[in-house]
BALOBA-1460 file (C-alpha; in Angstrom, 3 decimals):
// residues 149
<rec num="1" residu="x" x="-2.275" y="4.825" z="17.807"/>
<rec num="2" residu="x" x="0.378" y="4.996" z="15.087"/>
<rec num="3" residu="x" x="-0.322" y="6.595" z="11.713"/>
<rec num="4" residu="x" x="1.518" y="6.964" z="8.441"/>
<rec num="5" residu="x" x="1.112" y="9.620" z="5.764"/>
<rec num="6" residu="x" x="0.898" y="8.814" z="2.057"/>
<rec num="7" residu="x" x="1.848" y="11.560" z="-0.399"/>
<rec num="8" residu="x" x="0.667" y="10.881" z="-3.956"/>
<rec num="9" residu="x" x="2.160" y="12.192" z="-7.228"/>
<rec num="10" residu="x" x="-0.693" y="14.712" z="-7.596"/>
<rec num="11" residu="x" x="0.112" y="16.202" z="-4.156"/>
<rec num="12" residu="x" x="-2.726" y="14.530" z="-2.261"/>
<rec num="13" residu="x" x="-1.779" y="13.661" z="1.318"/>
<rec num="14" residu="x" x="-3.744" y="11.121" z="3.341"/>
<rec num="15" residu="x" x="-3.302" y="9.491" z="6.730"/>
<rec num="16" residu="x" x="-3.661" y="5.815" z="7.549"/>
<rec num="17" residu="x" x="-3.916" y="4.121" z="10.929"/>
<rec num="18" residu="x" x="-1.747" y="1.054" z="11.545"/>
<rec num="19" residu="x" x="-3.599" y="-2.110" z="12.652"/>
<rec num="20" residu="x" x="-1.211" y="-2.843" z="15.499"/>
<rec num="21" residu="x" x="-3.509" y="-5.312" z="17.262"/>
<rec num="22" residu="x" x="-4.194" y="-7.442" z="14.175"/>
<rec num="23" residu="x" x="-0.702" y="-7.362" z="12.604"/>
<rec num="24" residu="x" x="1.853" y="-6.224" z="15.214"/>
<rec num="25" residu="x" x="4.965" y="-7.537" z="13.429"/>
<rec num="26" residu="x" x="4.050" y="-6.058" z="10.047"/>
<rec num="27" residu="x" x="3.072" y="-2.750" z="11.679"/>
<rec num="28" residu="x" x="6.402" y="-2.600" z="13.484"/>
<rec num="29" residu="x" x="8.207" y="-3.278" z="10.195"/>
<rec num="30" residu="x" x="6.198" y="-0.593" z="8.355"/>
<rec num="31" residu="x" x="6.719" y="1.896" z="11.203"/>
<rec num="32" residu="x" x="10.471" y="1.290" z="11.104"/>
<rec num="33" residu="x" x="10.468" y="1.645" z="7.309"/>
<rec num="34" residu="x" x="8.597" y="4.972" z="7.497"/>
<rec num="35" residu="x" x="10.960" y="6.523" z="10.068"/>
<rec num="36" residu="x" x="12.399" y="8.608" z="7.239"/>
<rec num="37" residu="x" x="10.282" y="9.573" z="4.225"/>
<rec num="38" residu="x" x="10.473" y="6.784" z="1.650"/>
<rec num="39" residu="x" x="9.759" y="6.932" z="-2.089"/>
<rec num="40" residu="x" x="7.983" y="3.968" z="-3.640"/>
<rec num="41" residu="x" x="7.532" y="3.176" z="-7.326"/>
<rec num="42" residu="x" x="3.870" y="2.552" z="-8.236"/>
<rec num="43" residu="x" x="2.493" y="0.528" z="-11.104"/>
<rec num="44" residu="x" x="-1.052" y="-0.634" z="-11.675"/>
<rec num="45" residu="x" x="-1.080" y="-4.131" z="-13.112"/>
<rec num="46" residu="x" x="-4.195" y="-3.238" z="-15.145"/>
<rec num="47" residu="x" x="-5.723" y="-6.636" z="-14.295"/>
<rec num="48" residu="x" x="-6.336" y="-6.777" z="-10.529"/>
<rec num="49" residu="x" x="-8.813" y="-3.943" z="-10.156"/>
<rec num="50" residu="x" x="-8.425" y="-0.694" z="-8.282"/>
<rec num="51" residu="x" x="-5.126" y="-1.363" z="-6.541"/>
<rec num="52" residu="x" x="-1.417" y="-1.183" z="-7.119"/>
<rec num="53" residu="x" x="1.836" y="-2.318" z="-5.557"/>
<rec num="54" residu="x" x="4.285" y="0.375" z="-4.489"/>
<rec num="55" residu="x" x="7.847" y="-0.955" z="-4.469"/>
<rec num="56" residu="x" x="10.936" y="0.371" z="-2.796"/>
<rec num="57" residu="x" x="14.264" y="0.059" z="-4.553"/>
<rec num="58" residu="x" x="15.041" y="-3.656" z="-4.771"/>
<rec num="59" residu="x" x="17.789" y="-5.072" z="-2.592"/>
<rec num="60" residu="x" x="20.788" y="-6.892" z="-4.019"/>
<rec num="61" residu="x" x="19.570" y="-10.153" z="-2.508"/>
<rec num="62" residu="x" x="16.147" y="-11.627" z="-3.304"/>
<rec num="63" residu="x" x="13.335" y="-11.441" z="-0.780"/>
<rec num="64" residu="x" x="12.506" y="-14.997" z="0.263"/>
<rec num="65" residu="x" x="10.297" y="-14.112" z="3.236"/>
<rec num="66" residu="x" x="7.171" y="-12.964" z="1.419"/>
<rec num="67" residu="x" x="5.853" y="-13.317" z="-2.085"/>
<rec num="68" residu="x" x="2.541" y="-13.860" z="-3.846"/>
<rec num="69" residu="x" x="2.619" y="-17.611" z="-3.285"/>
<rec num="70" residu="x" x="3.202" y="-17.245" z="0.459"/>
<rec num="71" residu="x" x="2.355" y="-13.784" z="1.813"/>
<rec num="72" residu="x" x="3.283" y="-13.034" z="5.418"/>
<rec num="73" residu="x" x="0.919" y="-11.860" z="8.122"/>
<rec num="74" residu="x" x="-1.401" y="-13.237" z="10.767"/>
<rec num="75" residu="x" x="-4.685" y="-12.543" z="8.963"/>
<rec num="76" residu="x" x="-4.228" y="-13.185" z="5.245"/>
<rec num="77" residu="x" x="-7.062" y="-12.066" z="3.004"/>
<rec num="78" residu="x" x="-7.910" y="-12.592" z="-0.656"/>
<rec num="79" residu="x" x="-7.881" y="-9.731" z="-3.152"/>
<rec num="80" residu="x" x="-11.645" y="-9.860" z="-3.651"/>
<rec num="81" residu="x" x="-12.174" y="-9.255" z="0.099"/>
<rec num="82" residu="x" x="-10.070" y="-6.067" z="0.130"/>
<rec num="83" residu="x" x="-11.766" y="-2.683" z="0.490"/>
<rec num="84" residu="x" x="-10.855" y="0.864" z="-0.488"/>
<rec num="85" residu="x" x="-8.320" y="2.250" z="1.937"/>
<rec num="86" residu="x" x="-6.700" y="-1.086" z="2.829"/>
<rec num="87" residu="x" x="-2.891" y="-1.024" z="2.854"/>
<rec num="88" residu="x" x="-0.902" y="-4.267" z="2.926"/>
<rec num="89" residu="x" x="2.787" y="-4.244" z="3.870"/>
<rec num="90" residu="x" x="4.997" y="-7.215" z="3.004"/>
<rec num="91" residu="x" x="8.319" y="-5.861" z="4.197"/>
<rec num="92" residu="x" x="9.306" y="-5.072" z="0.605"/>
<rec num="93" residu="x" x="6.235" y="-3.420" z="-0.894"/>
<rec num="94" residu="x" x="3.083" y="-1.588" z="0.085"/>
<rec num="95" residu="x" x="-0.044" y="-2.820" z="-1.657"/>
<rec num="96" residu="x" x="-2.493" y="0.077" z="-2.014"/>
<rec num="97" residu="x" x="-6.221" y="-0.613" z="-2.504"/>
<rec num="98" residu="x" x="-8.372" y="2.312" z="-3.675"/>
<rec num="99" residu="x" x="-11.431" y="0.327" z="-4.844"/>
<rec num="100" residu="x" x="-12.526" y="-3.239" z="-5.492"/>
<rec num="101" residu="x" x="-10.101" y="-5.953" z="-6.596"/>
<rec num="102" residu="x" x="-10.795" y="-8.802" z="-8.999"/>
<rec num="103" residu="x" x="-7.827" y="-11.156" z="-8.559"/>
<rec num="104" residu="x" x="-8.974" y="-14.533" z="-7.107"/>
<rec num="105" residu="x" x="-5.877" y="-15.194" z="-4.978"/>
<rec num="106" residu="x" x="-4.432" y="-14.386" z="-1.565"/>
<rec num="107" residu="x" x="-3.142" y="-10.828" z="-1.232"/>
<rec num="108" residu="x" x="-1.552" y="-10.776" z="2.211"/>
<rec num="109" residu="x" x="-2.498" y="-9.080" z="5.459"/>
<rec num="110" residu="x" x="-4.063" y="-5.649" z="5.882"/>
<rec num="111" residu="x" x="-1.560" y="-3.633" z="7.886"/>
<rec num="112" residu="x" x="-3.183" y="-0.182" z="7.859"/>
<rec num="113" residu="x" x="-6.409" y="1.560" z="6.859"/>
<rec num="114" residu="x" x="-6.733" y="5.020" z="5.335"/>
<rec num="115" residu="x" x="-8.618" y="7.270" z="7.739"/>
<rec num="116" residu="x" x="-12.292" y="7.757" z="6.867"/>
<rec num="117" residu="x" x="-12.003" y="11.533" z="6.445"/>
<rec num="118" residu="x" x="-9.270" y="11.041" z="3.799"/>
<rec num="119" residu="x" x="-10.897" y="8.159" z="1.905"/>
<rec num="120" residu="x" x="-12.496" y="10.186" z="-0.913"/>
<rec num="121" residu="x" x="-9.234" y="12.036" z="-1.667"/>
<rec num="122" residu="x" x="-7.340" y="8.727" z="-1.426"/>
<rec num="123" residu="x" x="-9.586" y="7.096" z="-4.058"/>
<rec num="124" residu="x" x="-9.094" y="10.020" z="-6.458"/>
<rec num="125" residu="x" x="-5.326" y="9.928" z="-5.883"/>
<rec num="126" residu="x" x="-5.342" y="6.168" z="-6.599"/>
<rec num="127" residu="x" x="-7.150" y="6.848" z="-9.874"/>
<rec num="128" residu="x" x="-4.414" y="9.364" z="-10.724"/>
<rec num="129" residu="x" x="-1.790" y="6.631" z="-10.218"/>
<rec num="130" residu="x" x="-3.810" y="4.483" z="-12.678"/>
<rec num="131" residu="x" x="-3.683" y="7.389" z="-15.147"/>
<rec num="132" residu="x" x="0.103" y="7.602" z="-14.764"/>
<rec num="133" residu="x" x="0.384" y="3.977" z="-15.851"/>
<rec num="134" residu="x" x="-2.381" y="3.707" z="-18.415"/>
<rec num="135" residu="x" x="-2.663" y="7.144" z="-20.012"/>
<rec num="136" residu="x" x="0.475" y="9.149" z="-19.237"/>
<rec num="137" residu="x" x="3.042" y="6.308" z="-19.325"/>
<rec num="138" residu="x" x="4.947" y="8.121" z="-16.582"/>
<rec num="139" residu="x" x="6.378" y="6.754" z="-13.381"/>
<rec num="140" residu="x" x="4.191" y="7.411" z="-10.345"/>
<rec num="141" residu="x" x="6.037" y="7.781" z="-7.048"/>
<rec num="142" residu="x" x="4.272" y="7.437" z="-3.696"/>
<rec num="143" residu="x" x="6.012" y="8.880" z="-0.626"/>
<rec num="144" residu="x" x="5.395" y="7.307" z="2.753"/>
<rec num="145" residu="x" x="6.421" y="8.602" z="6.161"/>
<rec num="146" residu="x" x="5.372" y="8.515" z="9.762"/>
<rec num="147" residu="x" x="2.608" y="10.872" z="10.788"/>
<rec num="148" residu="x" x="3.913" y="12.426" z="13.988"/>
<rec num="149" residu="x" x="1.346" y="14.001" z="16.288"/>
């Protein structure tokens, strides 16, 4: 069972289990991405609920494989069906859900789930990312890496 670790701006560290059975290609892509610790830029949209996209540095060429109009994955789900702890990987960004979402559109495929024992800390860390955007007006950076046993 493969896991990743998320390290939030406030120092909170949580583990998430990859859903290798449900989304094997996306999990393989996320696992490869997290081989070395990666820094992702976070920004709450302030309109979709308790979630945010975390972007890596953009490439020089546009991503044409996945976008909001046509997310990739075997089991695509709408934003309003997402639950706290769901992580969606598109190959270019990690969508982090720390509560309910209100956007009535397709989000993509859940690729990992934050482990139950870390869920409360994860929700508080997600709220801190919201505060970075809304109150502090400071860039929030989420680090992601493999959790090696």
